[in-house]
C-alpha positions in Angstrom: -16.4 -58.6 9.0 -13.9 -55.9 8.3 -11.1 -55.8 5.8 -8.0 -53.7 5.8 -7.2 -51.7 2.7 -3.9 -52.6 1.0 -1.2 -50.0 0.5 -2.2 -49.6 -3.2 -5.9 -49.1 -2.2 -4.9 -46.5 0.4 -2.9 -44.6 -2.2 -5.9 -44.7 -4.7 -8.2 -43.4 -2.0 -5.8 -40.6 -1.1 -5.4 -39.6 -4.7 -9.1 -39.8 -5.4 -9.7 -37.0 -2.8 -7.5 -34.6 -4.6 -9.3 -32.0 -6.7 -7.6 -32.1 -10.2 -8.4 -28.4 -10.7 -6.2 -27.5 -7.7 -3.2 -29.4 -9.0 -0.2 -27.1 -9.5 2.2 -28.2 -12.2 4.5 -25.1 -12.2 8.0 -25.4 -10.6 8.4 -24.3 -7.0 8.3 -22.0 -5.1 4.6 -21.5 -5.2 3.1 -18.2 -3.8 -0.6 -18.0 -3.1 -2.6 -14.9 -2.4 -5.7 -15.9 -0.6 -7.6 -12.6 -1.0 -7.5 -12.7 -4.9 -10.7 -14.6 -5.5 -12.8 -14.5 -8.6 -15.6 -12.6 -6.8 -13.2 -9.9 -5.7 -11.8 -9.5 -9.2 -15.2 -9.3 -10.7 -16.3 -6.7 -8.1 -13.1 -4.7 -9.0 -14.1 -4.8 -12.7 -17.6 -3.6 -11.9 -16.3 -0.8 -9.9 -13.9 0.2 -12.6 -16.7 0.1 -15.1 -18.7 2.6 -13.0 -17.2 5.8 -14.7 -18.0 4.3 -18.2 -21.6 3.4 -17.1 -22.0 6.9 -15.7 -20.7 8.6 -18.9 -23.0 6.4 -21.0 -26.1 7.2 -19.0 -25.2 11.0 -19.0 -24.7 11.2 -22.8 -27.2 8.5 -24.0 -29.8 8.7 -21.2 -32.4 6.0 -21.0 -31.1 4.2 -24.0 -28.0 3.2 -22.1 -30.0 2.1 -19.1 -32.2 0.0 -21.4 -29.3 -1.6 -23.1 -27.5 -2.5 -19.9 -30.6 -3.8 -18.2 -31.4 -6.0 -21.2 -27.9 -7.5 -21.4 -27.7 -8.0 -17.6 -31.1 -9.8 -17.4 -30.3 -12.0 -20.4 -26.8 -12.9 -19.3 -27.9 -13.9 -15.8 -30.8 -15.9 -17.2 -28.7 -17.8 -19.7 -26.0 -18.4 -17.1 -28.5 -19.9 -14.7 -30.1 -22.1 -17.4 -26.7 -23.4 -18.6 -25.8 -24.3 -15.0 -29.1 -26.1 -14.4 -28.8 -28.0 -17.7 -25.5 -29.4 -16.4 -27.1 -30.1 -13.0 -25.0 -27.5 -11.2 -25.8 -24.6 -8.9 -26.0 -21.3 -10.9 -22.7 -19.5 -10.3 -24.3 -16.0 -10.3 -22.7 -14.9 -7.1 -19.2 -14.8 -8.6 -20.1 -11.8 -10.7 -18.6 -13.1 -14.0 -21.9 -13.1 -15.8 -22.6 -9.5 -14.7 -19.2 -8.4 -15.9 -19.8 -10.0 -19.3 -23.3 -8.3 -19.5 -22.0 -4.8 -18.8 -19.0 -5.1 -21.1 -21.3 -6.4 -23.9 -23.8 -3.6 -23.3 -21.0 -1.0 -23.4 -19.7 -2.4 -26.6 -23.1 -1.9 -28.4 -24.3 1.4 -29.8 -27.2 3.2 -28.1 -29.4 2.6 -31.2 -29.0 -1.2 -31.1 -32.4 -2.9 -31.0 -33.4 -4.9 -27.9 -33.0 -8.3 -29.6 -29.3 -7.5 -30.4 -28.6 -7.4 -26.6 -30.6 -10.6 -26.0 -29.0 -12.6 -28.8 -25.6 -11.2 -28.0 -26.0 -12.3 -24.4 -27.2 -15.8 -25.3 -24.2 -16.3 -27.6 -21.7 -14.7 -25.1 -22.7 -16.9 -22.2 -24.0 -20.0 -24.0 -21.3 -20.3 -26.7 -18.5 -18.1 -25.6 -18.4 -19.4 -22.0 -20.6 -22.4 -21.2 -19.8 -24.4 -24.3 -16.1 -24.4 -23.3 -16.9 -25.6 -19.8 -17.7 -22.5 -17.9 -15.7 -19.8 -16.1 -12.0 -20.3 -16.5 -12.3 -22.7 -19.5 -13.2 -20.3 -22.3 -10.7 -19.6 -25.0 -12.2 -16.4 -26.3 -13.6 -13.4 -24.5 -17.3 -14.1 -24.1 -18.5 -10.5 -24.5 -16.6 -10.2 -27.8 -17.9 -13.5 -29.1 -21.5 -12.1 -28.5 -20.6 -8.7 -30.0 -19.0 -10.3 -33.1 -22.1 -12.5 -33.6 -24.6 -9.6 -33.5 -22.4 -7.3 -35.5 -22.2 -9.8 -38.4 -25.9 -10.8 -38.1 -27.4 -7.4 -37.6 -24.9 -5.0 -39.2 -27.6 -2.8 -40.6 -29.5 -2.5 -37.3 -26.4 -1.7 -35.3 -25.2 0.9 -37.7 -28.5 2.7 -38.0 -28.4 6.4 -37.1 -31.0 8.6 -35.4 -32.5 8.3 -32.0 -35.5 9.7 -30.2 -35.7 10.2 -26.4 -38.7 11.7 -24.7 -39.7 13.4 -28.0 -36.3 15.2 -28.6 -33.5 14.2 -30.8 -30.0 13.8 -29.2 -27.5 15.6 -31.5 -24.6 13.2 -30.9 -26.7 10.2 -32.0 -27.3 11.6 -35.5 -23.6 12.0 -36.1 -21.1 9.4 -37.5 -18.6 7.9 -35.1 -15.2 9.8 -35.0 -13.3 7.1 -36.9 -16.0 6.7 -39.5 -16.3 10.4 -40.0 -12.6 10.8 -40.6 -12.3 7.7 -42.8 -15.2 8.5 -45.0 -15.3 12.4 -45.0 -12.0 13.5 -43.5 -13.8 15.2 -40.6 -11.6 15.5 -37.5 -13.4 15.3 -34.1 -11.9 17.6 -31.4 -9.8 16.0 -28.8 -11.9 17.6 -26.0 -15.0 15.8 -27.3 -13.1 12.5 -27.5 -11.8 12.9 -23.9 -15.2 13.9 -22.4 -17.4 11.7 -24.6 -19.5 14.1 -26.7 -19.3 11.8 -29.7 -21.3 9.0 -31.2 -20.2 5.4 -30.8 -20.6 2.4 -28.6 -21.8 3.2 -25.1 -18.4 2.5 -23.4 -16.0 3.9 -25.9 -16.9 7.5 -26.2 -15.3 9.0 -23.1 -11.5 8.5 -23.0 -11.3 10.0 -19.5 -13.8 7.5 -18.1 -11.8 4.6 -19.7 -8.6 5.8 -18.3 -10.0 6.3 -14.8 -11.5 2.8 -14.7 -8.5 1.2 -16.3 -6.0 2.7 -13.9 -8.1 1.6 -11.0 -8.0 -2.0 -12.3 -4.2 -1.9 -12.8 -3.7 -0.4 -9.3 -5.9 -3.1 -7.8 -3.9 -5.7 -9.8 -7.1 -7.1 -11.2 -5.8 -6.4 -14.6 -2.3 -7.1 -15.9 -0.8 -3.6 -16.6 1.6 -5.0 -19.3 -1.3 -5.8 -21.6 -2.7 -2.2 -22.0 0.8 -0.7 -21.7 2.2 -2.7 -24.7 -1.1 -2.4 -26.6 -1.2 1.4 -26.4 2.5 1.7 -27.0 2.4 -0.2 -30.3 -0.8 1.6 -31.3 0.9 4.9 -30.7 4.0 3.8 -32.7 1.8 2.9 -35.7 -0.1 6.2 -35.3 3.2 8.2 -35.3 4.5 6.3 -38.3 1.2 7.1 -40.2 0.6 10.7 -39.1 3.9 11.9 -37.7 4.1 14.3 -34.8 1.6 16.7 -36.4 -0.4 19.0 -34.2 -3.2 19.4 -36.7 -5.7 17.0 -38.3 -5.9 13.4 -37.2 -3.0 13.0 -34.7 -1.7 10.0 -32.7 -3.7 11.4 -29.8 -6.9 11.0 -31.9 -6.0 7.4 -32.6 -5.5 6.6 -28.9 -8.6 8.5 -27.7 -10.9 7.6 -30.5 -12.9 4.4 -31.0 -12.7 1.5 -28.6 -8.9 1.4 -28.2 -8.8 2.5 -24.5 -12.0 0.5 -23.6 -10.5 -2.6 -25.2 -7.1 -2.1 -23.7 -8.2 -2.0 -20.1 -11.5 -4.0 -20.0 -11.5 -6.5 -22.9 -7.9 -7.5 -23.6 -7.1 -7.9 -19.9 -9.6 -10.7 -19.4 -7.5 -13.1 -17.2 -8.9 -16.2 -18.7 -8.4 -15.5 -22.4 -5.0 -13.6 -22.0 -1.5 -15.1 -21.4 -0.3 -15.9 -17.9 3.4 -15.0 -18.2 4.7 -11.4 -18.1 6.5 -11.8 -21.4 3.5 -13.4 -23.0 1.3 -10.5 -21.8 3.6 -8.1 -23.6 3.5 -10.1 -26.8 -0.3 -10.4 -26.6 -0.9 -6.7 -26.0 1.6 -5.7 -28.7 -0.2 -8.0 -31.1 -3.6 -6.5 -30.4 -2.3 -3.0 -30.8 -0.6 -3.8 -34.1 -3.7 -5.6 -35.5 -6.0 -2.7 -34.4 -3.9 -0.2 -36.3 -3.5 -2.4 -39.3 -7.3 -2.8 -39.6 -7.8 1.0 -39.1 -5.2 2.1 -41.6 -5.4 -0.5 -44.4 -9.0 -1.9 -44.3 -12.3 -0.4 -45.0 -13.5 -1.0 -41.5 -12.9 1.9 -39.2 -12.4 -0.1 -35.9 -10.7 -3.3 -35.2 -10.4 -3.9 -31.5 -13.0 -6.7 -31.4 -11.3 -8.6 -34.2 -7.8 -8.1 -32.9 -8.8 -9.3 -29.4 -10.5 -12.5 -30.8 -7.5 -13.2 -33.0 -5.0 -12.9 -30.2 -7.3 -14.9 -27.9 -6.8 -17.8 -30.3 -3.0 -17.4 -30.1 -3.0 -17.3 -26.3 -2.3 -21.0 -25.8 0.7 -20.8 -28.1 2.0 -17.6 -26.4 1.8 -19.4 -23.1 3.8 -22.3 -24.5 6.4 -20.1 -26.1 7.0 -18.0 -22.9 7.2 -20.8 -20.2 9.6 -19.4 -17.6 12.6 -21.6 -16.6 12.3 -23.6 -13.4 13.5 -21.8 -10.3 17.2 -22.3 -9.8 17.8 -23.6 -13.3 21.2 -22.7 -14.8 
């Protein structure tokens, strides 16, 4: 015996087949670019990170390789475990866990102990990403969540100086970071060293040229919103000029832009498409806010660097920025 479905039942069946994650609520017209997949964007980020990885290995040798290998293995393992706990297939092929691992490793100093990378990876993937529902649902940048946790928990271990590699001491590892050296002792690092990377610091922040090369590649590939680093660096430069003037000696605005994690954060951390605003105007506000907070922390606080804190604070404001900058519907007077 067969029964015909009523009109209401047919409508319910039709609506039940619609994936709610694919529902578009923005006003028309809708333009879709099929080639811009998550996997392609993650591959672009990994390619853009190649200059930073190369510079880190060149200057910090096997310590950089060890740090990246630890974070990569830990992030992939935690990603797979979190997916299996939710009875889902591990989404390792999309590359998002690998990107989080490399960015986390590059944000750590070469002297960081192995457990800092493991715990940072567990927090980054488990709390910063999986706890919010997985890829596309996280409010904060996962790598920065992990970095903030290990920095607060193991501040002494991450700040320890001195490093031995194959029985020889690497000179740059025994030095203070450029921002710390200037803030505490007034020592000015040469611009050439900041550009090339012959300074101490986190693995991915020392070479300004490597950050610029990878960042420009991301922007040209449209895998990163260029408005975010542009507004972030512009506001940071404005604060630096107001503080130091156009002086050609001492700590100049160029030192502020090339020193520390400003370039690394502008191109690879702040541009995370999940935790950053969607609208062009919102991206400008977001980037400007990060740049202003970084310089306020550098100038007025006792902490020499503020990229991580600035990004996390503006991540929390991203939903409000999206709400404030909703574009008018197409054709609205």
